[in-house]
N, C-alpha and C positions, 0 to 999 in steps of 0.2 A: 573226333567227337566235336561238335560245334559249341563254341564258347556262348553261354547265355548271358544276356545283359539287358538292361532297361535304361533309357535316357529320357528323362521327363522334360517338357517345355510347354509354355503356353504362347499361343499366337493370338493377338487381338487386332482386328482391322475394323475401322470405321470408314463407311462410305456414305456420301449424300448423293441421292439420285433425283434428278429433275423429272420425277414421275410420281403419280399418286400412289400412296401406300398399298391399296388393294392391287394394283398392277404389279408392284415389286414383289408383294407377298405371293401372288398368283404365279409369278415366273418361277418360283421354287416349288409350288404346290401342284401345278397342273403337268402332267407328263409331257404333253406335246410342247409346252413352253419351256420347261427346264431342259429338254433335250436340245433346244435351240442354242443354248449357251453353256451348258454344264459339260465339263470334261472334253472340250474341243481343243486340239492342238494341230491345227494346219492339216498335215497329210496323214494323221492317225486315222485308223479304220475302226468304226463302231461294230462291236461284236454283239453286245446285248445291253439292253436297258429296260429296267422295270421300276416303276414308282407307284406306291401306295401310301400317299401322304396323309396320314392320320395318326393319332395317338395309338400305338400298337402295330403300325404299318411298317413297311420296309422298302428299301430301295436297293437295286444292284445296277452297276454299270461296269461293263468290260470294254476296253479298247485295246488295239495293238498299235504300238508305235511304229514308226518307219522302219526300225530295226527288228520288228517282229516280237518285242517283248510285250507280254500281256499285262496291262494294268488293270486290276481288279478292285472294285470299291463295293462294300456290302455295309448297309446302314439299317438301323431300327429306330423308329421315331418313338421317343419316350413320352413327350409332351408336345401337344400342339394347340395353341391358342390363336384362333383366326385373326390375321391382321395385327398381331402383338408380338408373338415369339413362337419359337419351336426349339427342342432340345432333341439331340439324336446322338447315338453312339455308332461308330463305324470302324471298320479295319480296312486296310489297304495291303494288297499283295502285288508282288511283281513275279509273273508266272506262278509258281507254286509256293513262294516264300512270302510269309506274313511279315511285313516290314513295320507296321505301326497299328496302334489301337488309339481310338480317340473318343472324347466326349465334347460335343459342340453345342453352344447356344447361339441363336440368331434372335437378336432383338430388333423391333421396328418402331420408330418413332415418327409421326407426321410432323412435318415442318411447313412453314408458310409457302415454300415453293418445291415441295416434294416430300422425300422420305429420307430419314437417317437410318442406317442399318448398322448394327454393331454386332460383329461376328467374334466369338471367342472359342478357341479350340484348345483343349487340354489334351496334348498328344504324348504317347509313349512310343518312342522308337525302339525296336527290338533287335536283339542278337547281333549288335555291332553295326547295324544299318547306319551309315553315315549320311545324314540328310543334307548337310551343308547349305541349308537355307532354301533347298528346292521346294519344300512343302509351302513356305511362305510365298515364294515366287509363284508357284502354280496355282495357289489360292488367289492371289492378287490378279493373275492373268484371267482366272475365272470370273472375278468381279468386274474386271474390265469388260469382258464378254457380257456380263449381266447388264452393265450400264449400257452398252450399245444396244442390247435387246430392249430394255424397258424404256429407254430414251428415244428409240426409233419412232419416226413419223409413222403413225398407223396406216397411212395411205400407201406407204412403201412396203414392199415385202421385207421380212426380217431376214 
């Protein structure tokens, strides 16, 4: 029998992008744009990606790591306010094992030279899954990719 447990934590990340707020928001909201930066880890293989970015919409992303483990993400958008914020709930799985459930809020603030983004995730790690900081690290890598995407010169391919 598997021991059941929950471990709660909150992750908050602030980032400043030298890009206008609508460009940063759209990078989350438009499927073709989000797919350019979200969930990419070098030699991982994309298996499935779907995005319906609206209140009541959903998102799914499945990738296989270089060692063949399938990482699956399933989200539901609870609140979307264009160019201001969105709130979503999501779970993550490794192969068929659910490792976490989260509630995330992303706020956007225009600045004189771009956009400030504040990401807050309330996460529950399940049944002994030992994260050891990899969620924070993976999220920060994703936001590094987001920065590269939104700050890219439009004349160059992203």
